[in-house]
C-alpha positions in Angstrom: 158.8 54.9 60.0 157.0 54.8 56.7 153.3 54.3 56.3 152.1 50.8 55.5 148.6 49.3 54.7 146.7 47.7 57.7 148.6 44.7 59.0 146.1 43.0 61.2 142.6 41.8 60.2 140.0 44.0 62.1 137.7 42.3 64.5 134.1 42.2 63.3 132.5 43.0 66.6 128.9 43.3 65.2 129.3 39.7 64.0 130.4 38.3 67.3 127.8 40.3 69.3 125.2 38.7 67.1 126.8 35.3 67.6 126.9 35.7 71.4 124.3 38.1 72.6 124.4 39.1 76.3 120.8 38.4 77.0 120.8 34.9 75.7 124.0 34.4 77.7 122.1 35.4 80.9 119.2 33.2 80.1 121.5 30.2 79.8 123.1 31.0 83.1 119.6 31.3 84.7 118.5 27.9 83.2 121.6 26.3 84.7 121.0 28.1 88.1 124.6 29.4 87.7 126.3 31.3 90.5 126.2 35.2 90.5 129.7 35.6 89.3 128.9 33.8 86.0 127.1 36.9 85.1 130.3 39.0 85.1 132.2 39.8 81.9 135.0 37.3 81.3 138.2 38.2 83.2 140.3 37.3 80.2 139.9 38.0 76.4 140.7 34.7 74.8 138.0 34.3 72.2 135.3 36.1 70.2 132.8 35.2 72.8 134.8 36.7 75.6 135.2 40.0 73.7 131.6 40.1 72.6 130.2 39.6 76.1 132.7 42.1 77.6 131.8 44.8 75.0 128.1 44.4 75.6 128.6 44.9 79.3 130.9 47.8 78.7 128.2 49.4 76.7 125.5 48.8 79.3 127.8 50.1 82.0 128.1 53.4 80.1 131.8 53.4 79.4 132.7 56.3 77.1 135.8 57.5 75.4 136.9 60.9 77.0 140.1 62.7 77.7 141.0 60.6 80.8 140.8 57.3 78.9 143.7 55.7 77.0 143.5 54.3 73.5 144.2 50.5 73.2 144.5 48.0 70.4 143.2 44.7 71.8 144.7 41.8 69.9 142.3 38.8 69.6 144.1 35.4 69.1 143.3 33.6 65.8 144.4 30.1 64.7 147.6 29.5 62.7 150.2 31.5 61.0 149.3 34.9 59.7 149.1 35.7 55.9 151.4 38.6 56.5 154.8 37.5 57.9 155.5 40.5 60.0 152.0 40.6 61.7 151.7 40.0 65.5 151.9 36.3 66.3 152.9 33.6 68.7 155.1 30.7 67.9 155.9 29.6 64.4 158.5 31.3 62.3 159.8 34.7 63.4 160.1 37.7 61.0 163.9 37.5 60.6 166.4 36.8 57.8 167.9 33.4 57.4 171.1 33.2 59.5 169.9 35.9 62.0 168.6 33.7 64.7 170.0 35.1 68.0 172.1 33.0 70.3 172.4 32.8 74.1 175.4 33.2 76.2 176.1 29.4 75.8 176.0 29.7 72.0 172.7 27.9 71.8 169.7 29.2 69.7 167.2 31.3 71.8 163.6 30.2 72.3 161.2 32.3 70.1 158.1 33.2 72.0 156.2 35.9 69.9 156.4 39.1 67.8 154.4 42.2 68.0 153.8 44.6 65.0 153.2 48.2 66.0 152.6 49.5 62.4 148.7 49.6 62.9 149.1 51.3 66.3 151.6 54.2 65.7 148.8 56.8 66.0 148.0 55.7 69.6 151.3 54.5 70.9 152.3 55.8 74.3 155.7 56.7 73.1 156.5 59.0 70.1 158.9 56.7 68.4 160.2 53.1 68.3 163.3 51.7 66.6 161.3 49.8 64.1 157.8 48.3 63.5 158.2 44.7 64.6 159.4 43.6 68.1 160.5 40.0 68.3 160.6 38.3 71.8 163.1 35.6 72.5 164.3 33.9 75.7 167.3 32.0 76.8 166.4 29.5 79.3 164.0 27.2 77.5 160.3 26.5 77.4 159.6 27.5 81.1 160.0 31.3 81.1 162.3 32.8 83.7 159.9 34.3 86.2 162.5 35.9 88.5 162.6 39.7 88.5 164.1 41.2 86.4 163.5 38.8 83.5 167.2 38.4 82.7 166.6 35.6 80.2 164.4 37.7 77.8 166.0 39.0 74.6 164.3 41.5 72.3 165.1 42.4 68.7 163.6 44.9 66.3 162.9 44.4 62.6 161.6 46.9 60.1 158.9 46.0 57.7 160.3 45.3 54.2 162.5 42.3 54.4 162.4 40.5 51.0 160.4 37.3 51.2 163.3 35.4 49.5 165.5 36.3 52.5 163.0 35.4 55.3 163.6 32.6 57.7 161.6 29.5 56.7 160.3 26.7 58.9 163.0 24.3 57.7 165.7 26.9 58.5 164.8 27.2 62.1 167.5 26.0 64.4 165.1 24.8 67.1 161.5 23.5 67.3 158.7 26.1 67.8 157.8 26.5 71.5 154.1 27.2 71.0 151.3 26.3 68.6 151.2 29.2 66.0 148.5 31.8 66.6 148.3 35.3 65.2 146.0 38.3 66.0 143.1 40.3 64.8 142.9 43.9 66.0 140.1 45.7 67.9 140.6 49.5 68.5 139.0 50.5 71.8 139.8 52.5 75.0 140.5 51.9 78.6 140.2 53.6 81.9 141.1 52.8 85.5 137.4 52.9 86.7 135.1 50.0 87.4 131.4 50.5 86.7 128.4 48.4 87.4 125.4 47.1 85.5 122.1 46.6 87.3 120.7 43.1 87.3 118.1 41.3 89.3 120.8 39.0 90.7 122.8 42.1 91.9 125.2 44.6 90.5 127.6 43.3 87.8 131.0 44.9 87.9 132.8 45.7 84.7 136.4 46.7 84.5 137.4 49.6 82.3 140.6 47.9 81.2 141.1 44.5 79.3 143.0 41.5 80.6 144.2 40.6 77.1 147.1 40.8 74.6 147.2 44.4 73.7 149.2 47.4 72.4 149.0 50.6 74.6 146.3 51.0 77.1 146.5 50.2 80.9 148.4 47.2 82.2 146.2 44.9 84.2 148.7 43.6 86.8 147.7 40.2 88.1 150.0 40.5 91.1 150.1 44.2 91.9 151.6 47.2 90.1 154.4 47.9 92.5 156.7 45.4 90.7 156.4 47.7 87.5 157.7 50.8 89.3 160.6 52.3 87.4 160.3 50.2 84.4 159.0 52.9 82.2 155.9 53.4 80.0 153.6 50.4 79.4 154.0 49.6 75.7 152.1 46.2 75.3 150.9 43.1 77.1 151.3 39.6 75.9 148.6 37.4 77.6 148.4 33.7 77.7 145.9 32.0 75.4 143.2 29.7 76.8 140.1 29.8 74.8 138.3 26.7 76.1 136.2 24.3 74.0 133.1 26.5 73.0 132.0 27.4 69.5 134.5 29.7 67.8 137.5 29.5 70.2 139.1 31.6 67.6 137.5 33.9 65.0 138.8 31.6 62.1 138.0 28.4 63.9 134.4 27.3 64.3 135.1 24.3 66.4 137.9 23.5 68.7 140.3 20.6 67.5 141.1 19.8 71.0 139.3 18.2 74.0 141.2 20.3 76.4 142.9 23.6 75.5 145.8 22.8 77.8 146.7 20.0 75.4 146.8 22.3 72.4 150.2 23.8 73.0 148.9 27.3 73.1 150.9 30.2 74.7 150.8 29.9 78.5 153.1 31.8 80.8 153.0 30.0 84.2 149.4 29.8 85.3 147.6 31.9 82.6 150.1 34.8 83.2 150.9 38.0 81.3 154.2 39.3 80.0 154.0 43.2 80.4 156.4 45.2 78.1 157.7 48.5 79.2 159.8 51.1 77.4 162.2 53.4 79.3 163.0 57.0 78.5 166.1 55.7 76.7 164.1 53.3 74.5 165.2 50.2 76.4 162.4 47.4 76.5 162.0 45.6 79.8 159.6 42.7 80.5 157.7 41.8 83.7 155.8 38.6 84.0 153.0 37.9 86.4 150.6 35.0 86.9 147.1 34.9 88.4 
């Protein structure tokens, strides 16, 4: 693979910590007489607020990068199509040439779910080589993802960066309507570990996980229904997590206010009940998907 400029916009963590300071968050909970579990870090990283609170708690818990941790690129959802057509994204127009849309066994166009771009993450990928930079994720069975194991309806295609824009698929060329409201991703480089640490608080210890429940490249898979289902699938390559940012300020880093009353009505990515699609790569380079819901 050749070198490319950075594909994903970096997350401005300092900005979001200033926007969502942890101590103010705790004061708001205290004023509301909120339950103890409200003090914990968000279980899912959907929004800048989720990431900011999680990172502040990780810092106070004393998480440090060391040889037993694993590097990870957390992908924070942002509103709309990316400016770079091959960047990681959900919904919208996939990064393929006109006329290359894959078909199912019945001859019908497959559903496009998402694409992940690994160009920014090559230095920390858990495998030495991949066929190309961009992995496209399609499915055969429609809007409701096949949740039977294995996921026989999933279809993966690789594309290398460099397709001329004049040859790219356009919205008017798509053979079927998009499944999800388009979102793309900003990238946050961090690290993960298997440990759970605590932060002292007058309400009692606050437990902080060393791994992110988020869309991410590399790192440690956070299995929502146990890790035994992933046995034999290979090395964890990436996770594609559902998107449910709520209605607070800045549900996305590029969206100050939510344009919806309920995020469930926004058509955002959702696998089952806020599920995750885990992607593994075998020793032979075969991609396999495992989907679990909370």
